[in-house]
N, C-alpha and C positions, 0 to 999 in steps of 0.2 A: 179558617177563625171558626172558634166552637160557636153552635146554633146560628152561626152567622144567619141562613135564612129566617130565622125567628127574629135577630135583632133588624135585619132589613127591612122587614113586614112590619114589626111593632108600629112604629111611628104611621104609618101609612091606616091601618087598621083602628088607630087610634083617629086620625083625621076624617078618616069616612064617618066612624060614632060620633064624633063633633062637629059634621058639615061642617068644618073650617080650612078646609083645603090642603093639610097636612101632607098628602101625599105628593106634593111637589115641595115640602121643604127643603130650606139645604141639610146636603149631606152630612155633615157637620154635629147639626142638631140632631137628626135623624139618629148619629151613631149615639150622641150623648144620650137622646131619650131614650132609647134602646136596651144601651148598658143599665144609662141608672135602673131603667122598671126591671131588668131581668135581676142584679144584686139588690133589691130592694126583696124581691119575691123571696128569691134563696133565701135573704138575712129572714126572711121573719117565718117562713117556714124552716130552717135551719133554729130558730129561737124556741120553736112549738115543741120540738123534737128534743133539745135541751131540755125545758121543761118536764116532759115526762120521761126522758132520762135519768131526770133529778130525783123523781117519784123512784123511778123505778129502784135505782140507786137505798131510798129511802128504806124500800119494802122490803128490800134484798137482805137489808141489815138486821132489820125485825124476823123477816122470816128464820136468820143463823140466829138469832136470839130467842127464836119461838116469841116475839111479841106480835102484835099486827101491824105495828105501824099507821102513816096517814089513813083515815078513813072515815072521817067525818067531814071532810067540804068536798059534795060535790058525788055523785056515786062513785062506789069504792074509792072515795081520797082523791079522784083524779082531776079537780078544782082547787087540790090541797097548794101548789106554788105557785098557781096564779093569785091566790089569797096571800100567800108568803110575797112576791110581789109585789100587789097594792101596799101591804104591810110598809115595805121596806123604803116605797118610796112615799107616803106621809108622815114619815117619821122625819124627825126634825134634823139637819144636817149640823154637828159640833165641829169647830175647829182647834184645836188645842189651840191657848192663847198665845204659846212659845214655837209654835209651829211654822216653817216660812210656808205662807197659804198659798200663794200661787204651783210651787211645786209640790204640796202637800192635795189642792185637786186636781193638779195631771197627772200625776202618777197611775190612778186604776181607770182614766181614759186611755194613756199611751197600753195600759195593762189588755183593756178590753181591744182595743183599735189595733191592735197586732195580731192578738187571739182571733178577731175576725176576717183580716189582711190576709193569714194562712190559708183560708176556703177559698182563696179565687183561684186556685190552680189543682182545686181535689177534684177528680172525674168522678162524678157521681154515677154515669153509664158514658156508654159511647159516644164522644160529642155534646156531653152534659157536663159540660165546666164552663165557669165564667169567664179563663183566659187561658186555654190552653198553648203555653210559654215552652219553647224548645229545652228551655231550664230551669223549668218548675220545681224539681228536686231543690236547686240550690238557694230558689227565690223560699221556698219552704222550711230548708234549715235556716237561712239568713232570719225569719221572722221571728222561731221557735227563739234563735239566740240573744234577739235583741229582746223578747219578754223578758228577761232579766232585770233589764232596767227601769220598768215600773215597781218592779218590787224596793230595788237599792232606791229609787227616789222616794217612793213611801217610808222605809224606813228611816232616812237619812232626815227626812223632810218634819214627820214628827216630833223631834226633839226629844226624846225618850230611850233609853238604854237598852229596853224589851226588844222596840222594832228595828234598831240599828244593829243590834247583836243577829237578828232574824234576818237582817240584808247583807249581814258580812257571811251569815252560813250561805243562803243562796245564791250568792256569787259562786263560789265556792263549790256547793252542789253542784250548781246547773251544768259552770265548765267541767264539772269532772266528768259527768254525764254524757258529755253532747260531746266528748271525744270520739266514747264508745259509739253511740251514734253515728257519727260520722263515717267511721271505718264499716260499720253494718252496711251501711246505705253505700257504701263504696262497692261491699261483695254484689250487692244487689244489680247494681249500675254494669259491672263486669258484667252480670247474667243477661243483663237486659240490650247491652251498649246503647243506650240512652239518657239523657237528664230528663225528658219527658215522661211525667208520670202515667197516661193515658198507652202509650210506649211500653210503660214496663209492666200492664197487668198486660196488652195483647200478646206483649212474649213468653206469656204464661197460659196462650194459647192451646188449644192442637185440635185436632179434628176425628182423635179416636173418641170412643164413647165416655172414658172414663177422665173425662176432663180433669180433673182433680190431678190424675201424678203428674199433671206438668205445670203443678205448681210452683214455687220457690220452697217452700215449706217443706216439702216430698222431693229434694234434692241436694246437693252438697251442703245447701243455706240454712238445711234446720237446725243447726246450733243458734245463727244469728237472731231466730225468733224469738226465742228465752230472754235471751240477752238486749234485743231492743225494747224487749215489754217492758223488763225489771228496769232498763234505764229511761223507759216512757214514764215509768212510775215515779223513778226519783227527779225529773225533770219537770214535772208535773205538782210534785209535792203533794202525792198521792202515798197515804200509809203504806207500807210500814219505812217511807222514807220523809212523812210530814215532819222533818225535824224542822224547817222552817217556820212550821204553824205549830210547834211542840208546844201545847197549852199548858203541861205539866212542868216547865221550865221558862218558856216565853210568853205564857198568858194572850196565847193566837198570835203571839208571833208579827208581822213587819204589818197589818192590819188593827192592831187593835185598840189606836186610838183612833179609828175611822167607824161611822157609824151612818145610815139611812142611805142612801144613792151610792155616795163611794163606796163603798163596803157591800154593796149589789154589784157593783162593779167589777171590783175583785174578786168575787164570787163568780160571779158571769164568766169572764174571763178565764178563770179556771178552770170552769166544767168545760167551756169551747174550747181547749188547747187538752184535753182528755180525750174529748171524742175525736179531735185532731188527730190523734195519738193514737188511737182505734179506728178511723179510718186508715193512716200509713199503714198498721198493722197488715189492716187487710190488703192491702193496693200492693205494697211489698211481697208479700208473704203468701197471700191468699186469693190471687185472681181478681182482684177489684170486682167489678161489677160481674165476674164470668161467672156462668153455671158449673156447678163440680159434674155436673152428668151433659152430655151430649144428645139428651134425648129430647124429643118434643113432647107436649110444648113448655119444657123447665129450660129449653136453651136460645128463646125465642125473644128479639134482642130487646119488646119492651119491658123485659122481667131483669134486666139488668140493674136497677136502680134499688127493687127487689132483694135483690141477692147481696148488694154493698149494704145494702141497712141492715138484711139480717147477721152478716157479717161485722158490721161497727157494734151490733147489741151484742154478740156473742163475745165480742173480747171485753165489751161493756162491764158483760157479767162477770167475766173475770177479771177486772179489776176492784167491782164492788168484793167479791168472795176475798180478793187479797185483804182489802182494809177489814172487812168483818173479820177472820181468823187469823193471820200474820201477825204477828206483836212488834211494836217498833225498833227498831235497829237503832243501839247506840251511833254520834257522830263519828266515832271512831273507826266501827266497822262499814259504817257507808261508805268513808273514804276508801277504806280497804279494798273491799268490795268494786268499785270503781276504776279504783287506779293499779290493783295486783291481780285483779281477775279479768273482769273484764277487757280493760286497756289490753293487757296481753294476749286472751282469747285473739280479739276481733282483729287485732293485728297481723295475728298469725294465720286468721281464717282470710284476710286481704291476701295473704301469697299463697294457699292452698288455692282460694279461687280464678285467683289470676292462670296460676299455674293449669288447674283444671279447664278452664275456658281455653287455654294455648292447645292444648293437647287435643281435646274429645271436641270442640265445636269447628266444625267448618268454615265459620264465619270468623273466626279470630283471627 
């Protein structure tokens, strides 16, 4: 079990701190409290990371357009995201009179809960993962697939034509690109021989000095990285594939009727999914927490989290640059790219990868 020693000792430490004798508490309560505390700490750190990545996103767009970006709230604008957070929290929640109020409120909760749930199986470093399950990649694929339900529920419950059209677009778009993502993941699984995300990272390790030479991106799987990256853009509704939120056509799309905290939850869920896709790009193709060079002190285990976050920031920068520079696709172009280019290419690469593994890998 990941972080098992910490989980087991945490209730004992709490008990000694409070002098309440928790060191002898029931195992079930100890397990629950340990996991609850660890998940809470992880989520808080993740939210802070999202806040500053959002600020970086806005700064990158500003730099491309030769603007300064947020620079007033806090030193260098570092507190701008937190100011926006409080602005949303204290605004009035407005629910349209004709909306299905229950589903209208539940939709953003489903979106953000599923976005958080996906992070449960993502390894930050060696054994630094909330739940190190053997089918982590399937769990993650299921969570990302269910995310479309929040958008569909929001579009239908709003009782407005623009959100409803956006929800229909979202269903078609996400299904189309999830097929390609699934085939890309299969090629990586064939290489690693495991559905466990930690094992996928370990399969890319090597004892050579140039450790990056064994990363999947420098193998026969190289064409799968751009396909996965572009499909991740479409999966998370990022430009140039933000047809779900095309403000020029749908006046902000499925959440046009939302305000205050529910709108914030949709926004948070979207960025959680974006950073999750950046993490998946790092794990599947760039060796996760592995150092690019097997040279001390670059390869010490304590730096694993640093390398992983650095790779996430690199892919997030690429996400931001695409949004700043690439014009939006038409919907027919979006669907044609997914079904006529990415799907046949990824399916062909599954066959080629299987043949390559069968011929050249000794453990085939």
